C-alpha positions as CSV (number, residue, x, y, z in Angstrom):
1,M,-1.0,25.7,23.9
2,R,1.9,24.9,21.5
3,A,5.2,23.8,23.0
4,E,8.6,24.0,21.3
5,R,10.2,20.7,20.5
6,A,11.5,18.7,23.5
7,A,15.1,17.5,23.2
8,I,14.7,13.8,24.0
9,G,16.3,10.8,22.5
10,S,14.8,7.7,20.9
11,A,16.2,4.4,19.9
12,S,15.6,2.8,16.5
13,E,14.9,-0.9,16.2
14,F,14.4,-2.9,13.0
15,V,12.3,-6.1,13.0
16,R,11.1,-8.3,10.2
17,V,7.4,-7.9,9.6
18,R,5.7,-9.9,6.9
19,G,8.7,-9.8,4.7
20,L,9.5,-6.1,5.2
21,R,12.2,-4.5,7.3
22,Y,10.2,-2.5,9.7
23,H,11.5,0.5,11.7
24,V,10.2,1.0,15.2
25,R,11.1,4.0,17.3
26,R,11.3,3.6,21.1
27,W,11.3,6.3,23.7
28,G,11.7,5.9,27.4
29,R,12.8,3.3,29.9
30,T,12.2,-0.3,28.8
31,E,11.0,-1.4,32.2
32,L,8.0,0.9,32.0
33,P,4.6,-0.1,30.6
34,R,4.3,0.3,26.8
35,I,2.2,2.6,24.7
36,F,2.0,1.7,21.0
37,L,1.7,4.9,18.9
38,L,0.6,4.8,15.3
39,H,1.2,7.7,12.9
40,G,-1.1,9.0,10.1
41,W,-0.9,9.1,6.3
42,L,2.3,10.8,5.0
43,D,3.6,11.3,8.5
44,V,6.3,9.3,10.4
45,S,6.9,8.2,14.0
46,A,9.6,10.9,14.7
47,T,7.2,13.8,14.6
48,F,5.5,12.6,17.7
49,E,8.5,13.5,19.9
50,P,6.9,16.7,21.5
51,L,3.8,14.7,22.4
52,V,5.8,11.7,23.7
53,A,8.0,13.7,26.0
54,P,5.4,14.4,28.8
55,L,4.5,10.7,28.9
56,L,7.9,9.3,29.6
57,D,7.8,9.5,33.3
58,R,5.1,6.7,33.4
59,W,5.4,4.9,30.1
60,Q,7.7,3.9,27.3
61,V,6.5,4.6,23.8
62,L,7.0,2.4,20.8
63,A,6.0,3.9,17.4
64,P,6.5,2.1,14.1
65,D,6.9,3.8,10.7
66,W,4.1,2.2,8.6
67,R,5.2,0.3,5.5
68,G,6.5,2.7,2.9
69,F,7.0,5.5,5.4
70,G,10.1,6.8,7.3
71,Y,12.7,4.1,7.6
72,T,10.4,1.1,6.9
73,E,10.9,-0.8,3.7
74,W,8.6,-0.1,0.7
75,P,6.6,-3.2,-0.5
76,Q,6.8,-4.1,-4.1
77,D,3.0,-4.8,-4.6
78,G,1.5,-1.5,-3.4
79,Y,-0.7,-0.7,-0.5
80,W,-3.9,-2.2,0.8
81,F,-5.4,-1.0,4.0
82,A,-5.7,-4.6,5.4
83,D,-1.9,-4.8,5.3
84,Y,-1.7,-2.1,8.0
85,L,-3.8,-4.3,10.2
86,A,-1.8,-7.4,9.5
87,D,1.5,-5.5,10.1
88,L,0.1,-4.2,13.4
89,D,-0.9,-7.7,14.4
90,A,2.6,-9.0,13.7
91,L,4.3,-6.1,15.5
92,L,2.2,-6.7,18.7
93,D,2.9,-10.4,18.5
94,H,6.6,-9.5,18.5
95,Y,6.6,-6.9,21.3
96,S,3.7,-8.0,23.5
97,P,2.9,-11.7,22.8
98,D,1.5,-12.4,26.2
99,G,-0.8,-9.5,27.1
100,P,-3.1,-6.7,25.8
101,V,-1.6,-3.3,24.8
102,L,-2.3,0.4,25.2
103,L,-2.9,1.6,21.6
104,V,-2.9,5.2,20.4
105,G,-3.3,6.2,16.8
106,H,-3.6,9.5,14.9
107,S,-5.8,9.9,11.8
108,M,-5.0,6.9,9.5
109,G,-3.2,5.3,12.4
110,G,-6.4,5.8,14.5
111,N,-8.5,4.2,11.8
112,A,-6.2,1.2,11.8
113,A,-6.1,1.0,15.6
114,S,-9.9,1.2,15.9
115,L,-10.5,-1.5,13.3
116,Y,-7.8,-3.7,14.9
117,A,-9.4,-3.3,18.3
118,G,-12.6,-4.7,16.9
119,L,-10.9,-7.5,15.1
120,R,-8.7,-8.5,18.1
121,P,-10.6,-7.2,21.1
122,L,-8.6,-9.2,23.6
123,R,-5.3,-7.6,22.3
124,V,-6.2,-4.0,23.2
125,S,-6.7,-2.9,26.8
126,K,-7.3,0.8,26.1
127,L,-7.6,2.7,22.8
128,V,-7.0,6.4,22.0
129,C,-7.9,7.9,18.6
130,L,-6.4,11.3,17.8
131,D,-8.6,13.2,15.4
132,T,-9.8,10.0,13.8
133,A,-13.0,10.2,11.8
134,G,-12.8,7.5,9.1
135,L,-13.6,8.3,5.5
136,V,-16.6,9.5,3.6
137,D,-19.0,6.6,3.1
138,A,-19.1,5.2,-0.5
139,V,-22.2,4.1,-2.3
140,P,-22.1,1.0,-4.6
141,Q,-22.4,3.2,-7.7
142,Q,-19.0,4.7,-7.0
143,A,-17.2,1.3,-7.1
144,P,-16.6,1.3,-10.9
145,L,-15.3,4.9,-10.8
146,V,-13.0,4.2,-7.9
147,L,-11.5,1.1,-9.4
148,R,-11.2,2.7,-12.9
149,D,-9.4,5.7,-11.4
150,W,-7.0,3.3,-9.7
151,L,-6.4,1.3,-12.9
152,D,-5.7,4.5,-14.8
153,R,-3.3,6.0,-12.3
154,V,-1.4,2.8,-11.4
155,R,-0.2,2.6,-15.0
156,T,1.9,5.8,-14.6
157,P,4.6,5.6,-11.9
158,H,4.7,8.5,-9.5
159,T,7.9,10.5,-9.2
160,Q,9.4,11.3,-5.9
161,K,9.0,14.9,-4.7
162,T,12.3,16.5,-3.9
163,Y,13.4,19.9,-2.4
164,A,16.6,21.9,-2.6
165,S,17.1,21.8,1.1
166,F,15.5,21.0,4.5
167,E,14.8,24.7,4.8
168,E,12.8,24.8,1.6
169,L,10.7,21.8,2.8
170,A,10.3,23.6,6.2
171,Q,8.9,26.6,4.3
172,R,6.4,24.3,2.6
173,V,5.5,22.8,6.1
174,R,4.8,26.3,7.4
175,R,2.6,27.2,4.4
176,Q,0.5,24.2,5.3
177,H,0.8,24.8,9.1
178,P,1.4,28.5,9.6
179,Q,1.0,28.3,13.3
180,L,4.3,26.4,13.7
181,S,7.5,28.1,14.7
182,A,10.4,28.1,12.2
183,D,12.3,25.7,14.5
184,H,9.4,23.3,14.8
185,A,8.8,23.3,11.0
186,L,12.5,22.5,10.4
187,F,12.3,19.7,12.9
188,I,9.3,18.2,11.0
189,A,11.2,18.6,7.7
190,H,14.1,16.6,9.0
191,C,11.6,13.9,10.2
192,W,9.8,13.8,6.9
193,A,12.7,13.7,4.5
194,H,16.3,12.6,3.9
195,E,19.2,13.5,1.6
196,D,18.7,11.5,-1.7
197,G,22.4,11.2,-2.6
198,H,22.0,13.5,-5.6
199,G,22.1,16.9,-3.8
200,R,18.3,17.0,-3.1
201,I,16.0,16.3,-0.2
202,A,13.4,13.6,-0.8
203,L,10.3,12.8,1.3
204,A,10.7,9.6,3.2
205,A,7.5,8.2,1.7
206,D,6.8,5.9,-1.2
207,P,5.1,8.1,-3.9
208,R,2.7,5.2,-4.5
209,H,0.9,6.4,-1.4
210,W,-0.7,9.0,-3.5
211,L,-2.6,6.4,-5.5
212,P,-6.2,6.0,-4.4
213,F,-7.3,2.8,-2.7
214,P,-9.0,0.6,-5.3
215,V,-11.7,-0.5,-2.8
216,P,-14.3,2.0,-1.7
217,Y,-14.7,2.8,2.1
218,R,-17.9,1.3,3.5
219,A,-18.8,2.8,6.9
220,A,-21.3,0.0,7.7
221,E,-18.4,-2.5,7.6
222,A,-16.3,-0.4,10.0
223,I,-19.3,0.0,12.3
224,E,-19.6,-3.8,12.6
225,M,-16.0,-4.0,13.7
226,F,-16.5,-1.2,16.2
227,R,-19.3,-3.2,17.9
228,S,-16.7,-5.8,18.9
229,I,-14.3,-3.3,20.6
230,E,-14.0,-4.2,24.3
231,A,-11.4,-1.6,25.3
232,P,-12.4,1.7,26.8
233,T,-11.9,4.2,24.0
234,L,-11.1,7.9,24.0
235,F,-11.5,10.1,20.9
236,I,-9.5,13.3,21.1
237,D,-10.8,15.6,18.5
238,A,-9.1,18.7,17.1
239,G,-11.4,21.7,17.6
240,A,-10.2,23.6,14.5
241,A,-10.0,20.6,12.1
242,Q,-12.3,20.6,9.1
243,R,-13.9,17.3,8.2
244,A,-15.9,16.0,5.3
245,I,-18.1,13.9,7.7
246,E,-21.0,15.5,9.4
247,P,-21.0,15.5,13.3
248,A,-24.2,13.4,13.4
249,E,-22.7,10.8,11.1
250,L,-19.5,10.7,13.2
251,Q,-21.5,10.2,16.3
252,R,-23.5,7.4,14.7
253,R,-20.3,5.5,13.9
254,R,-18.7,6.0,17.3
255,S,-21.8,5.0,19.2
256,A,-21.2,1.5,18.1
257,I,-18.3,1.4,20.6
258,R,-19.8,0.5,24.0
259,R,-17.3,2.4,26.2
260,Q,-16.3,5.5,24.4
261,H,-15.8,9.1,25.4
262,V,-15.0,12.2,23.2
263,T,-13.0,15.2,24.2
264,V,-11.9,18.2,22.1
265,V,-8.7,20.2,22.1
266,A,-10.0,23.7,21.3
267,G,-8.1,25.7,18.7
268,A,-6.0,22.7,17.5
269,G,-5.8,21.6,13.9
270,H,-5.8,18.0,12.6
271,M,-2.2,17.5,13.5
272,L,-2.7,17.5,17.3
273,H,0.9,16.6,17.9
274,F,2.0,19.7,16.0
275,D,-0.5,22.2,17.4
276,A,-1.1,21.0,21.0
277,P,1.3,18.2,22.0
278,E,1.3,18.9,25.7
279,A,-2.5,19.3,26.0
280,T,-3.0,16.1,24.0
281,A,-0.4,14.2,26.0
282,A,-2.2,15.3,29.2
283,L,-5.5,13.9,28.0
284,I,-3.8,10.6,26.9
285,A,-2.1,10.3,30.3
286,E,-5.2,10.9,32.3
287,F,-7.2,8.3,30.3
288,L,-4.5,5.6,30.4
289,A,-3.7,6.1,34.1
290,Q,-7.3,5.6,35.3
291,G,-8.5,2.1,36.0
292,E,-11.9,2.9,34.7
293,Y,-12.8,5.9,32.6
294,P,-16.3,7.6,32.5
295,C,-17.4,6.7,29.0
296,A,-20.5,7.7,27.2
């Protein structure tokens, strides 16, 4: 199931998005139709390379680094989930102002993509969510605890995690993802980090991402946005992933999307683009290539 890293090249572009210098990685020929690919929390666009490679005969792929990740600038005022939606809105206005887009997102990127598809239903022609489940539903009684935790933790600045070498970071990656080859883990380490100028290797992520969101997640609000999604939607789930959300609750949320289909990559963990890039890419390609897709 797992493929070694494909040796393909990408181009880096930098655009101004809501006051931030945003990095967008582009793979493939510019004359081909575009897929917009959104990474998850603590990930970066570069790690998608093995998944992207099988798609490039039919599409080009544009993948931003979200604010505070990879080569995109860090904001001064912290992170609110709505900012990801506004950033995506601005990016699509820049790259595709005149037509709807093919949108693929993994984990947090899939959450952002699905909410955006409900808020801007005419901007998304097809939607693919890679192991995207949303968050555990909060109850009102949790709101003071969540906000108090945020207040307490925002007072103490987080320090950046560093490593002695890319090889040391790769070893940490393999402890978390033992199914990866040494070569693939080292590739991910180079995607996730950079030399800090002081003889250490630092993660390419603002440490403030470890702060909790001060606003509790409310599934009922997400479901209301899902009801407005017009795009045919494919959920590609990881068969070996562990989730805090029960299957019945997950189905309840997804059923709000009128044209949706769920498929599973058996044996793959949450990071589908690590564990099963070719199988995942084949499912994406099949879905995007068909004019109409048999949705539940």
